[in-house]
C-alpha positions in Angstrom: -20.8 -10.9 19.3 -18.8 -8.6 21.3 -20.6 -6.2 23.6 -21.9 -3.1 21.9 -23.4 0.2 23.1 -27.0 1.1 22.5 -28.2 4.6 23.2 -32.2 4.5 23.3 -34.2 7.6 22.7 -37.7 8.7 21.3 -41.0 9.1 22.5 -42.1 5.5 22.4 -41.1 4.7 26.1 -42.5 1.1 25.7 -39.6 0.2 23.3 -36.9 1.7 25.6 -38.2 -0.2 28.6 -38.9 -3.4 26.8 -35.4 -3.4 25.5 -33.9 -2.6 28.9 -35.9 -5.3 30.7 -34.8 -8.0 28.1 -31.2 -7.0 27.2 -29.6 -5.1 30.1 -27.2 -7.8 30.6 -26.4 -8.7 27.0 -25.3 -5.3 25.7 -24.4 -2.0 27.2 -27.6 0.3 27.2 -28.3 3.9 28.2 -31.3 6.0 27.5 -31.5 9.7 26.8 -34.3 12.3 26.3 -35.1 13.3 22.8 -33.8 16.9 23.6 -30.9 17.8 21.2 -28.4 18.7 24.0 -29.2 15.7 25.9 -28.6 13.4 22.8 -25.5 15.2 21.9 -23.8 14.9 25.4 -24.7 11.2 25.7 -23.2 10.6 22.2 -20.2 12.5 23.1 -19.6 10.6 26.5 -21.4 7.2 26.1 -20.0 6.7 22.5 -22.6 4.3 21.4 -22.6 2.1 18.4 -26.2 2.4 18.0 -28.8 5.3 18.4 -32.1 3.4 18.6 -35.1 5.9 18.1 -38.6 4.6 19.2 -40.9 7.0 17.2 -44.3 8.0 18.6 -46.0 10.8 16.8 -42.9 13.3 16.7 -43.4 16.6 15.3 -41.3 18.2 12.5 -39.4 20.3 15.0 -38.8 17.1 17.1 -37.4 15.4 14.2 -35.4 18.2 13.3 -33.3 17.8 16.3 -32.3 14.4 15.1 -31.2 15.8 11.7 -28.9 18.3 13.6 -27.2 15.5 15.3 -26.3 14.0 11.7 -22.6 15.2 11.5 -22.1 14.2 15.2 -23.3 10.8 14.7 -21.2 10.4 11.5 -18.1 11.6 13.1 -18.4 9.0 15.8 -19.6 6.2 13.4 -23.0 5.7 15.2 -25.6 3.7 13.2 -29.1 5.2 13.4 -32.0 2.6 13.7 -35.6 3.8 13.8 -38.6 2.0 14.9 -42.2 3.1 14.3 -45.2 2.9 11.9 -44.8 3.2 8.2 -45.9 6.7 8.3 -43.7 7.6 11.1 -40.6 6.0 9.5 -41.4 7.7 6.1 -41.8 11.1 7.9 -38.5 10.7 9.8 -36.6 9.7 6.8 -37.9 12.7 4.9 -37.4 15.2 7.7 -33.7 13.9 8.4 -32.6 13.4 4.7 -32.6 9.7 5.0 -30.5 9.7 8.0 -31.6 6.1 9.3 -29.2 3.2 8.5 -31.9 0.6 9.7 -35.5 1.2 9.5 -38.0 -1.2 11.4 -41.6 -1.0 10.9 -43.9 -2.0 13.6 -45.3 -4.3 14.7 -41.7 -5.6 15.9 -40.6 -7.3 19.2 -37.5 -6.3 21.3 -35.7 -9.9 20.2 -36.6 -9.0 16.5 -35.0 -5.4 16.9 -31.8 -6.9 18.7 -31.4 -9.4 15.9 -31.9 -6.9 13.1 -29.2 -4.7 15.0 -26.6 -7.4 15.4 -27.1 -8.5 11.8 -26.6 -4.8 10.7 -23.5 -4.6 12.7 -21.9 -7.7 11.5 -22.5 -6.4 8.0 -21.0 -3.2 8.7 -17.9 -5.0 10.3 -17.6 -7.1 7.4 -17.5 -4.1 4.9 -15.0 -2.5 7.3 -12.8 -5.5 7.2 -13.0 -5.9 3.3 -12.2 -2.3 2.9 -9.2 -2.5 5.4 -7.9 -5.6 3.5 -8.3 -3.8 0.2 -6.4 -0.8 1.6 -3.6 -3.1 2.9 -3.5 -4.9 -0.4 -3.1 -1.7 -2.3 -0.4 -0.5 0.1 1.4 -3.8 -0.4 1.4 -3.2 -4.2 2.6 0.3 -3.9 5.3 -0.9 -1.6 6.3 -3.7 -4.0 6.4 -1.2 -6.9 8.5 1.3 -4.9 10.8 -1.4 -4.0 11.2 -2.2 -7.7 11.7 1.5 -8.5 14.4 2.0 -5.6 16.1 -1.3 -6.0 17.8 -0.8 -9.3 20.9 1.5 -9.3 23.5 -0.3 -11.2 23.2 1.6 -14.6 22.7 -1.7 -16.5 19.8 -2.0 -18.9 16.5 -2.7 -17.4 13.7 -5.3 -18.2 10.1 -5.2 -16.8 8.6 -8.6 -16.8 4.8 -8.8 -16.6 3.1 -12.2 -16.0 0.5 -13.5 -13.5 2.5 -16.8 -12.9 5.1 -16.4 -10.0 7.1 -19.4 -11.4 7.5 -17.9 -14.8 8.4 -14.6 -13.3 11.2 -16.3 -11.2 12.4 -18.3 -14.1 12.8 -15.4 -16.4 14.4 -13.2 -13.8 16.9 -16.0 -13.0 17.8 -16.2 -16.5 18.4 -12.5 -17.0 19.7 -11.2 -13.8 23.3 -12.0 -14.9 23.2 -9.4 -17.5 20.2 -7.1 -17.0 18.5 -5.3 -14.0 15.0 -7.1 -13.9 11.8 -6.0 -12.1 8.6 -8.4 -12.0 5.1 -7.6 -11.4 2.0 -9.7 -11.5 -0.5 -7.8 -13.5 -1.1 -5.1 -16.0 -2.3 -2.6 -13.4 0.9 -2.8 -11.6 3.0 -2.5 -14.6 1.5 0.5 -15.9 1.9 2.1 -12.4 5.4 1.2 -12.6 6.0 2.7 -16.0 4.6 6.0 -14.5 7.3 6.1 -11.8 10.5 4.9 -13.7 12.0 4.1 -17.2 12.7 0.8 -18.5 14.5 -0.6 -21.7 12.0 -3.4 -22.5 8.8 -5.0 -21.4 8.3 -8.8 -21.5 4.5 -9.1 -21.4 2.4 -12.2 -20.9 -0.4 -12.1 -23.5 -2.9 -13.9 -21.6 -3.7 -12.3 -18.3 -6.8 -12.2 -16.2 -8.5 -8.8 -15.6 -6.3 -6.7 -18.0 -4.9 -8.7 -21.1 -1.5 -8.2 -22.4 -3.0 -6.6 -25.6 -4.7 -4.1 -23.4 -1.6 -3.3 -21.5 0.2 -2.7 -24.8 -2.4 -0.5 -26.3 -2.2 1.7 -22.9 1.6 1.8 -23.3 1.4 3.0 -26.9 -1.1 5.4 -26.0 1.2 7.3 -23.3 3.6 9.4 -25.2 6.3 8.7 -22.3 6.2 5.0 -23.3 4.8 4.9 -27.0 8.0 3.8 -28.3 9.0 1.1 -25.6 9.9 -2.2 -27.0 7.4 -4.7 -25.9 7.7 -8.5 -26.4 4.8 -10.8 -25.7 5.2 -14.0 -23.8 2.7 -16.6 -25.0 1.9 -20.4 -25.0 0.1 -20.1 -28.4 1.4 -21.9 -31.2 -1.4 -21.8 -34.0 -0.3 -19.8 -36.8 -3.7 -17.9 -36.9 -3.3 -16.9 -33.2 0.2 -16.0 -33.6 -0.8 -13.6 -36.5 -3.5 -12.0 -34.3 -0.9 -11.5 -31.4 1.4 -9.8 -33.9 -1.3 -7.7 -35.1 -0.9 -5.6 -31.9 2.6 -4.7 -33.3 4.9 -5.7 -30.4 8.5 -5.9 -31.1 8.2 -9.7 -31.0 7.0 -12.8 -29.2 8.5 -15.6 -27.1 6.8 -19.1 -26.7 6.2 -20.7 -23.5 8.1 -22.6 -22.1 11.1 -20.0 -22.7 14.5 -21.4 -23.4 17.3 -19.3 -21.8 19.2 -18.9 -25.2 16.1 -17.7 -27.0 15.3 -15.0 -24.1 18.9 -13.8 -24.1 19.1 -13.5 -28.0 15.7 -11.6 -28.3 17.0 -9.2 -25.7 20.2 -8.6 -27.4 18.4 -8.0 -30.7 16.0 -5.7 -29.1 18.0 -3.5 -26.8 21.5 -5.1 -26.9 23.7 -6.5 -24.1 22.8 -5.5 -20.8 26.3 -5.3 -19.1 28.1 -7.0 -16.3 26.6 -7.4 -12.9 27.1 -4.6 -10.5 29.3 -4.9 -7.4 26.4 -6.4 -5.2 28.1 -9.5 -4.0 27.5 -11.7 -7.0 29.7 -12.9 -9.6 30.3 -10.5 -12.7 
């Protein structure tokens, strides 16, 4: 893995000397005394990824110095690794409010310590990458919803289509866009977020969706006073009479069977909310 910085401290000089002897050329190392001011300054200027503490019968006051560094370490994203006997490690964790991110109980060798540190750093980086991807995905979804909210200004009636199948979304939008303003979203969570931000005249809602089913989305729509009377039409591939009765038991305004024919789709929209109006002057035929 890429070079990382290890700041070594603690009263166990053997651990520090052994680590320097074996790995001075493989990672960036620096040592410091266990005095609070020395450690504070080294963290500030060396900016380590790891603070490696070799314990050797530290007193409570000496351990308290590490605890006073906790905020500084957290602000700089420094991972704390302690090495000692079971009793020393337990005492350290107790005195520092479980400050260590990685605890290694002796006997341990320098290669084992290095291996454990690098494994820990990989796990931390993986968690950061996953969190970053999740944040980016949430921002993408928010941007998509915002674009839908800002994108409709024609004054025509609006329809929100919710389906986890992009092909179905495209087909329905193509069939409706000549008469209605249409927004499409890929799941119920985004749909509910959309409805918090803008009004729509009708929701075309896929009945069978992962994570949040169409029935659950409809229930949440009905529970919200702002959308309780909003017309909702289910989209479904179910054809069995008993299952259709179950679907209608959720009290939607109606349902459309997949694959959906354009004529049936337009007819249902006209029955529920009336004609949507001509195209706005956006460069397409009216």
